[in-house]
LUMLUM-989030 format. One record per residue (C-alpha): residue number from 0; x negated, y, z; residue in three letters. Coordinates in Angstrom, 2 decimals, decimal comma. Last residue first. Example, Ala and Ser with C-alpha at 12.3 -4.5 7.8 and 13.67 -1.06 7.14 Angstrom:
<pts>
@nr = 1	x = -13,67	y = -1,06	z = 7,14	rest = SER;
@nr = 0	x = -12,30	y = -4,50	z = 7,80	rest = ALA;
</pts>
This chain:
<pts>
@nr = 250	x = -107,82	y = 106,29	z = 83,29	rest = ASP;
@nr = 249	x = -104,07	y = 105,93	z = 82,67	rest = VAL;
@nr = 248	x = -102,12	y = 108,59	z = 84,46	rest = TRP;
@nr = 247	x = -99,59	y = 108,33	z = 87,23	rest = GLY;
@nr = 246	x = -95,98	y = 109,15	z = 87,97	rest = VAL;
@nr = 245	x = -93,70	y = 107,85	z = 90,71	rest = ALA;
@nr = 244	x = -90,01	y = 108,33	z = 91,45	rest = TYR;
@nr = 243	x = -88,02	y = 107,33	z = 94,53	rest = PHE;
@nr = 242	x = -84,27	y = 107,08	z = 95,15	rest = THR;
@nr = 241	x = -83,01	y = 107,30	z = 98,73	rest = PRO;
@nr = 240	x = -79,41	y = 106,01	z = 98,55	rest = VAL;
@nr = 239	x = -76,89	y = 108,59	z = 99,75	rest = PHE;
@nr = 238	x = -73,13	y = 108,23	z = 100,07	rest = LEU;
@nr = 237	x = -71,55	y = 110,85	z = 102,31	rest = VAL;
@nr = 236	x = -67,77	y = 111,14	z = 102,32	rest = ARG;
@nr = 235	x = -66,08	y = 113,66	z = 104,61	rest = GLN;
@nr = 234	x = -64,75	y = 116,09	z = 101,97	rest = GLY;
@nr = 233	x = -61,06	y = 115,23	z = 102,32	rest = ASN;
@nr = 232	x = -60,83	y = 113,68	z = 98,83	rest = GLN;
@nr = 231	x = -64,12	y = 111,80	z = 99,05	rest = TRP;
@nr = 230	x = -63,12	y = 110,29	z = 102,41	rest = ALA;
@nr = 229	x = -59,69	y = 109,30	z = 101,05	rest = GLN;
@nr = 228	x = -61,22	y = 107,46	z = 98,07	rest = ALA;
@nr = 227	x = -63,63	y = 105,59	z = 100,33	rest = ASP;
@nr = 226	x = -60,92	y = 104,72	z = 102,79	rest = LEU;
@nr = 225	x = -58,87	y = 103,31	z = 99,92	rest = LYS;
@nr = 224	x = -61,81	y = 101,14	z = 98,72	rest = LYS;
@nr = 223	x = -62,46	y = 100,10	z = 102,29	rest = LEU;
@nr = 222	x = -58,90	y = 98,83	z = 102,64	rest = VAL;
@nr = 221	x = -59,17	y = 97,04	z = 99,33	rest = ASP;
@nr = 220	x = -62,32	y = 95,32	z = 100,64	rest = LEU;
@nr = 219	x = -60,57	y = 94,32	z = 103,90	rest = ASN;
@nr = 218	x = -60,00	y = 90,68	z = 103,07	rest = GLU;
@nr = 217	x = -63,53	y = 90,33	z = 101,88	rest = ALA;
@nr = 216	x = -63,91	y = 89,24	z = 98,31	rest = PHE;
@nr = 215	x = -65,72	y = 85,94	z = 98,17	rest = LYS;
@nr = 214	x = -69,33	y = 86,78	z = 98,13	rest = PHE;
@nr = 213	x = -72,38	y = 86,14	z = 96,02	rest = THR;
@nr = 212	x = -71,98	y = 87,42	z = 92,46	rest = GLN;
@nr = 211	x = -68,52	y = 88,80	z = 93,13	rest = ALA;
@nr = 210	x = -69,98	y = 91,36	z = 95,54	rest = PHE;
@nr = 209	x = -72,22	y = 92,82	z = 92,85	rest = ASP;
@nr = 208	x = -69,33	y = 93,02	z = 90,34	rest = ALA;
@nr = 207	x = -67,16	y = 94,71	z = 92,96	rest = GLU;
@nr = 206	x = -69,84	y = 97,25	z = 93,76	rest = LEU;
@nr = 205	x = -70,52	y = 97,93	z = 90,06	rest = VAL;
@nr = 204	x = -66,84	y = 98,45	z = 89,32	rest = ALA;
@nr = 203	x = -66,62	y = 100,64	z = 92,40	rest = TRP;
@nr = 202	x = -69,26	y = 103,03	z = 91,22	rest = GLU;
@nr = 201	x = -67,80	y = 103,08	z = 87,72	rest = SER;
@nr = 200	x = -64,34	y = 103,91	z = 89,08	rest = ARG;
@nr = 199	x = -65,78	y = 106,83	z = 91,08	rest = TRP;
@nr = 198	x = -67,71	y = 108,07	z = 88,03	rest = ASP;
@nr = 197	x = -64,61	y = 107,93	z = 85,82	rest = GLU;
@nr = 196	x = -62,50	y = 109,66	z = 88,45	rest = PRO;
@nr = 195	x = -64,84	y = 112,65	z = 88,72	rest = ILE;
@nr = 194	x = -66,77	y = 112,60	z = 91,95	rest = PRO;
@nr = 193	x = -65,46	y = 114,86	z = 94,78	rest = THR;
@nr = 192	x = -67,14	y = 118,20	z = 94,80	rest = ASN;
@nr = 191	x = -70,21	y = 119,95	z = 96,13	rest = SER;
@nr = 190	x = -72,69	y = 117,25	z = 97,00	rest = TRP;
@nr = 189	x = -76,45	y = 117,58	z = 96,62	rest = GLN;
@nr = 188	x = -78,97	y = 114,85	z = 97,10	rest = GLY;
@nr = 187	x = -82,69	y = 115,07	z = 96,54	rest = GLY;
@nr = 186	x = -84,78	y = 112,65	z = 94,50	rest = LEU;
@nr = 185	x = -87,68	y = 111,20	z = 96,50	rest = VAL;
@nr = 184	x = -91,34	y = 111,63	z = 95,75	rest = GLY;
@nr = 183	x = -94,44	y = 110,06	z = 94,26	rest = THR;
@nr = 182	x = -97,51	y = 111,45	z = 92,58	rest = GLU;
@nr = 181	x = -100,39	y = 109,32	z = 91,41	rest = VAL;
@nr = 180	x = -103,50	y = 111,16	z = 90,28	rest = ASN;
@nr = 179	x = -104,82	y = 107,98	z = 88,60	rest = LYS;
@nr = 178	x = -103,25	y = 104,59	z = 87,85	rest = LEU;
@nr = 177	x = -105,13	y = 101,64	z = 89,25	rest = GLY;
@nr = 176	x = -102,38	y = 99,05	z = 89,19	rest = VAL;
@nr = 175	x = -102,49	y = 98,81	z = 92,96	rest = GLN;
@nr = 174	x = -102,09	y = 102,58	z = 93,23	rest = HIS;
@nr = 173	x = -98,87	y = 102,51	z = 91,21	rest = PHE;
@nr = 172	x = -97,54	y = 99,54	z = 93,19	rest = TYR;
@nr = 171	x = -98,31	y = 101,23	z = 96,50	rest = GLY;
@nr = 170	x = -96,41	y = 104,34	z = 95,44	rest = SER;
@nr = 169	x = -93,36	y = 102,24	z = 94,46	rest = LEU;
@nr = 168	x = -93,03	y = 100,22	z = 97,64	rest = LYS;
@nr = 167	x = -90,54	y = 102,54	z = 99,33	rest = ARG;
@nr = 166	x = -88,32	y = 102,53	z = 96,27	rest = GLY;
@nr = 165	x = -88,42	y = 98,76	z = 95,74	rest = THR;
@nr = 164	x = -86,51	y = 98,06	z = 98,98	rest = LEU;
@nr = 163	x = -83,44	y = 96,52	z = 97,23	rest = PRO;
@nr = 162	x = -85,61	y = 93,91	z = 95,59	rest = ASP;
@nr = 161	x = -83,50	y = 92,20	z = 92,94	rest = ALA;
@nr = 160	x = -83,11	y = 88,39	z = 92,63	rest = GLY;
@nr = 159	x = -79,31	y = 88,28	z = 92,46	rest = GLN;
@nr = 158	x = -79,10	y = 87,19	z = 96,14	rest = ALA;
@nr = 157	x = -81,19	y = 90,18	z = 97,08	rest = GLN;
@nr = 156	x = -78,76	y = 92,48	z = 95,23	rest = LEU;
@nr = 155	x = -75,86	y = 90,84	z = 97,01	rest = SER;
@nr = 154	x = -77,38	y = 91,35	z = 100,46	rest = ALA;
@nr = 153	x = -78,02	y = 95,03	z = 99,71	rest = THR;
@nr = 152	x = -74,50	y = 95,47	z = 98,35	rest = GLN;
@nr = 151	x = -72,95	y = 93,86	z = 101,41	rest = TRP;
@nr = 150	x = -74,90	y = 96,06	z = 103,76	rest = LYS;
@nr = 149	x = -74,09	y = 99,21	z = 101,85	rest = GLY;
@nr = 148	x = -70,39	y = 98,51	z = 101,70	rest = LEU;
@nr = 147	x = -70,34	y = 97,47	z = 105,34	rest = PRO;
@nr = 146	x = -71,07	y = 101,12	z = 106,40	rest = ALA;
@nr = 145	x = -67,70	y = 102,40	z = 105,19	rest = LEU;
@nr = 144	x = -66,18	y = 102,46	z = 108,73	rest = LYS;
@nr = 143	x = -69,02	y = 104,74	z = 109,71	rest = PRO;
@nr = 142	x = -67,70	y = 107,72	z = 107,74	rest = PRO;
@nr = 141	x = -70,28	y = 107,96	z = 106,20	rest = TYR;
@nr = 140	x = -72,61	y = 105,62	z = 104,29	rest = ASP;
@nr = 139	x = -76,35	y = 106,22	z = 104,31	rest = ILE;
@nr = 138	x = -78,68	y = 103,93	z = 102,37	rest = ARG;
@nr = 137	x = -82,22	y = 103,68	z = 103,66	rest = GLY;
@nr = 136	x = -82,67	y = 99,95	z = 103,12	rest = GLY;
@nr = 135	x = -81,07	y = 100,48	z = 99,71	rest = TYR;
@nr = 134	x = -84,26	y = 102,01	z = 98,41	rest = ASP;
@nr = 133	x = -83,69	y = 103,03	z = 94,82	rest = PRO;
@nr = 132	x = -86,20	y = 103,24	z = 91,95	rest = GLU;
@nr = 131	x = -85,91	y = 106,16	z = 89,58	rest = ALA;
@nr = 130	x = -88,12	y = 107,75	z = 86,96	rest = LEU;
@nr = 129	x = -91,02	y = 105,32	z = 87,00	rest = ALA;
@nr = 128	x = -93,56	y = 107,13	z = 84,82	rest = LEU;
@nr = 127	x = -96,83	y = 106,00	z = 83,21	rest = VAL;
@nr = 126	x = -98,63	y = 108,88	z = 81,47	rest = THR;
@nr = 125	x = -101,35	y = 108,99	z = 78,88	rest = GLY;
@nr = 124	x = -105,00	y = 109,87	z = 79,51	rest = GLY;
@nr = 123	x = -106,14	y = 106,60	z = 77,92	rest = PRO;
@nr = 122	x = -103,25	y = 105,39	z = 75,70	rest = ARG;
@nr = 121	x = -100,30	y = 103,57	z = 77,21	rest = THR;
@nr = 120	x = -99,63	y = 99,93	z = 76,20	rest = VAL;
@nr = 119	x = -101,85	y = 98,61	z = 78,93	rest = ARG;
@nr = 118	x = -100,53	y = 100,96	z = 81,60	rest = ALA;
@nr = 117	x = -96,98	y = 99,72	z = 81,04	rest = MET;
@nr = 116	x = -98,19	y = 96,16	z = 81,05	rest = GLU;
@nr = 115	x = -99,93	y = 96,68	z = 84,40	rest = ASN;
@nr = 114	x = -96,71	y = 98,26	z = 85,62	rest = LEU;
@nr = 113	x = -94,80	y = 95,12	z = 84,58	rest = VAL;
@nr = 112	x = -97,34	y = 92,88	z = 86,37	rest = GLN;
@nr = 111	x = -97,10	y = 95,03	z = 89,48	rest = VAL;
@nr = 110	x = -93,26	y = 94,84	z = 89,40	rest = PRO;
@nr = 109	x = -93,22	y = 91,01	z = 89,30	rest = ASN;
@nr = 108	x = -89,76	y = 89,40	z = 88,97	rest = HIS;
@nr = 107	x = -88,07	y = 92,51	z = 87,57	rest = VAL;
@nr = 106	x = -84,83	y = 93,98	z = 88,85	rest = TRP;
@nr = 105	x = -86,16	y = 96,60	z = 91,35	rest = LEU;
@nr = 104	x = -88,58	y = 97,73	z = 88,60	rest = LEU;
@nr = 103	x = -85,86	y = 98,92	z = 86,21	rest = LEU;
@nr = 102	x = -83,86	y = 101,88	z = 87,47	rest = PHE;
@nr = 101	x = -85,42	y = 104,12	z = 84,81	rest = HIS;
@nr = 100	x = -88,68	y = 103,18	z = 83,00	rest = CYS;
@nr = 99	x = -91,39	y = 105,21	z = 81,36	rest = LEU;
@nr = 98	x = -94,35	y = 104,92	z = 78,97	rest = THR;
@nr = 97	x = -95,76	y = 108,24	z = 77,74	rest = ILE;
@nr = 96	x = -98,46	y = 108,77	z = 75,11	rest = ASP;
@nr = 95	x = -97,89	y = 105,32	z = 73,64	rest = PHE;
@nr = 94	x = -100,20	y = 103,17	z = 71,52	rest = VAL;
@nr = 93	x = -102,90	y = 102,01	z = 73,98	rest = GLY;
@nr = 92	x = -102,43	y = 98,30	z = 73,61	rest = SER;
@nr = 91	x = -100,17	y = 96,74	z = 70,97	rest = ALA;
@nr = 90	x = -96,57	y = 95,94	z = 71,90	rest = CYS;
@nr = 89	x = -94,61	y = 92,69	z = 72,28	rest = PRO;
@nr = 88	x = -94,40	y = 93,27	z = 76,04	rest = MET;
@nr = 87	x = -95,26	y = 90,56	z = 78,55	rest = GLN;
@nr = 86	x = -93,69	y = 91,31	z = 81,91	rest = HIS;
@nr = 85	x = -91,24	y = 93,73	z = 80,37	rest = ALA;
@nr = 84	x = -89,62	y = 90,90	z = 78,41	rest = ASP;
@nr = 83	x = -88,56	y = 91,65	z = 74,86	rest = GLY;
@nr = 82	x = -85,95	y = 92,85	z = 72,42	rest = GLU;
@nr = 81	x = -87,05	y = 95,76	z = 70,21	rest = THR;
@nr = 80	x = -85,57	y = 99,08	z = 69,28	rest = LEU;
@nr = 79	x = -87,00	y = 101,95	z = 67,21	rest = PHE;
@nr = 78	x = -84,99	y = 105,14	z = 67,55	rest = VAL;
@nr = 77	x = -84,24	y = 107,34	z = 64,53	rest = ASN;
@nr = 76	x = -80,50	y = 107,15	z = 64,99	rest = ARG;
@nr = 75	x = -78,70	y = 106,13	z = 68,14	rest = HIS;
@nr = 74	x = -75,89	y = 103,63	z = 67,59	rest = ALA;
@nr = 73	x = -78,57	y = 100,93	z = 68,02	rest = SER;
@nr = 72	x = -78,31	y = 101,44	z = 71,79	rest = ALA;
@nr = 71	x = -74,97	y = 99,64	z = 71,76	rest = LEU;
@nr = 70	x = -76,56	y = 96,58	z = 70,15	rest = ARG;
@nr = 69	x = -79,52	y = 96,92	z = 72,49	rest = LEU;
@nr = 68	x = -77,21	y = 96,40	z = 75,47	rest = HIS;
@nr = 67	x = -75,89	y = 93,14	z = 74,01	rest = ASP;
@nr = 66	x = -79,45	y = 91,96	z = 73,33	rest = ARG;
@nr = 65	x = -80,51	y = 92,31	z = 76,96	rest = GLN;
@nr = 64	x = -84,27	y = 92,07	z = 77,39	rest = ILE;
@nr = 63	x = -84,88	y = 95,72	z = 76,67	rest = ASP;
@nr = 62	x = -87,38	y = 97,84	z = 74,70	rest = LEU;
@nr = 61	x = -86,69	y = 101,32	z = 73,33	rest = GLY;
@nr = 60	x = -89,22	y = 103,12	z = 71,12	rest = VAL;
@nr = 59	x = -88,96	y = 106,86	z = 70,58	rest = ILE;
@nr = 58	x = -91,14	y = 108,50	z = 67,94	rest = SER;
@nr = 57	x = -91,85	y = 111,96	z = 69,35	rest = ALA;
@nr = 56	x = -90,03	y = 115,08	z = 68,20	rest = ALA;
@nr = 55	x = -89,30	y = 115,90	z = 71,86	rest = SER;
@nr = 54	x = -86,68	y = 117,57	z = 74,02	rest = GLN;
@nr = 53	x = -83,42	y = 116,88	z = 72,15	rest = SER;
@nr = 52	x = -84,65	y = 113,45	z = 71,17	rest = GLN;
@nr = 51	x = -85,26	y = 112,47	z = 74,79	rest = PHE;
@nr = 50	x = -81,86	y = 113,79	z = 75,88	rest = GLU;
@nr = 49	x = -80,07	y = 111,82	z = 73,20	rest = ASP;
@nr = 48	x = -82,06	y = 108,68	z = 74,09	rest = PHE;
@nr = 47	x = -81,37	y = 108,64	z = 77,82	rest = LEU;
@nr = 46	x = -78,29	y = 106,39	z = 77,89	rest = ALA;
@nr = 45	x = -79,87	y = 104,06	z = 75,30	rest = GLY;
@nr = 44	x = -77,74	y = 101,01	z = 76,06	rest = THR;
@nr = 43	x = -80,46	y = 99,44	z = 78,23	rest = GLY;
@nr = 42	x = -83,78	y = 101,21	z = 77,79	rest = CYS;
@nr = 41	x = -85,62	y = 98,70	z = 80,01	rest = GLY;
@nr = 40	x = -88,88	y = 100,30	z = 78,95	rest = LEU;
@nr = 39	x = -88,45	y = 103,63	z = 77,23	rest = ASP;
@nr = 38	x = -91,67	y = 103,98	z = 75,24	rest = LEU;
@nr = 37	x = -92,71	y = 107,38	z = 73,90	rest = ILE;
@nr = 36	x = -94,90	y = 108,13	z = 70,91	rest = ARG;
@nr = 35	x = -96,10	y = 111,54	z = 69,70	rest = ARG;
@nr = 34	x = -95,84	y = 113,51	z = 72,96	rest = ALA;
@nr = 33	x = -95,76	y = 117,29	z = 72,68	rest = SER;
@nr = 32	x = -92,34	y = 117,85	z = 74,34	rest = ASP;
@nr = 31	x = -93,13	y = 115,37	z = 77,09	rest = PHE;
@nr = 30	x = -96,28	y = 117,19	z = 78,13	rest = GLY;
@nr = 29	x = -96,50	y = 115,57	z = 81,56	rest = ILE;
@nr = 28	x = -95,72	y = 118,65	z = 83,60	rest = ARG;
@nr = 27	x = -92,89	y = 119,81	z = 81,37	rest = PRO;
@nr = 26	x = -91,19	y = 116,39	z = 81,83	rest = PHE;
@nr = 25	x = -91,48	y = 116,39	z = 85,62	rest = ILE;
@nr = 24	x = -89,05	y = 119,00	z = 86,87	rest = TYR;
@nr = 23	x = -86,26	y = 118,78	z = 84,26	rest = ASP;
@nr = 22	x = -86,65	y = 115,00	z = 84,44	rest = ARG;
@nr = 21	x = -86,16	y = 115,10	z = 88,19	rest = LEU;
@nr = 20	x = -83,03	y = 117,32	z = 87,84	rest = SER;
@nr = 19	x = -81,47	y = 114,82	z = 85,45	rest = ARG;
@nr = 18	x = -81,76	y = 111,92	z = 87,86	rest = THR;
@nr = 17	x = -78,15	y = 111,65	z = 88,97	rest = TRP;
@nr = 16	x = -76,87	y = 112,30	z = 85,47	rest = GLN;
@nr = 15	x = -78,88	y = 109,42	z = 84,08	rest = ALA;
@nr = 14	x = -77,36	y = 107,15	z = 86,71	rest = GLN;
@nr = 13	x = -73,91	y = 108,01	z = 85,44	rest = GLN;
@nr = 12	x = -74,96	y = 107,41	z = 81,85	rest = ARG;
@nr = 11	x = -76,30	y = 103,99	z = 82,88	rest = PHE;
@nr = 10	x = -72,95	y = 103,20	z = 84,61	rest = ARG;
@nr = 9	x = -70,91	y = 104,14	z = 81,52	rest = THR;
@nr = 8	x = -73,21	y = 102,04	z = 79,38	rest = HIS;
@nr = 7	x = -72,81	y = 99,14	z = 81,79	rest = TRP;
@nr = 6	x = -69,05	y = 99,42	z = 81,33	rest = GLU;
@nr = 5	x = -69,58	y = 99,32	z = 77,57	rest = GLN;
@nr = 4	x = -71,78	y = 96,28	z = 77,87	rest = PRO;
@nr = 3	x = -69,02	y = 94,56	z = 79,86	rest = THR;
@nr = 2	x = -69,43	y = 94,24	z = 83,59	rest = LEU;
@nr = 1	x = -69,20	y = 90,87	z = 85,29	rest = THR;
@nr = 0	x = -66,58	y = 89,32	z = 87,57	rest = MET;
</pts>
């Protein structure tokens, strides 16, 4: 079981909603609105492009290794797209005012090498920004009967080559690369309503796709899915994955 590009687009848009408050906080501090060139590394289907273009007149460049995702991203006008590997970007040095990524570093083979590349293509005095890197080692699932979901997802991510503990390592990576005035933090969590059906279905589509990579479906997976829906409906459900951000400046 794998997700289609359109299903991934739904997921990327959901993730973008989770991190909107961080962008509202940090973009004014880094001069996002006055930037001339911005690189969205691992841009996926372009879930952030509309927001970027509404806040800045900069030239937006999106780079991703998945051609199917870039095809969807191409629906956005006035965005330059390129296919490439984040470990060795096909970009000249020192050309971007801001280089950012969003839920990317946990998936790459060598995060420090990718951050070095991000710093290389960013001009002196420019900003390198990791908007969101989760830490599944700190995931909270409540009620307790739903705890296996987090354990299975963590194991599945590891089997797929991802590092589910990237969030807690993010600050160290930024300092190792030599970025200056590094700031790191954790996105907060606020819950006021049950998720809209589309978001809930998207969350479960990702879980089931992750489990299918490495596990035969557990006999009680359908039971957990029903318990999850009931817990959201009665207001008991807590699902929190600590998600870190980091920002630093090129010397």
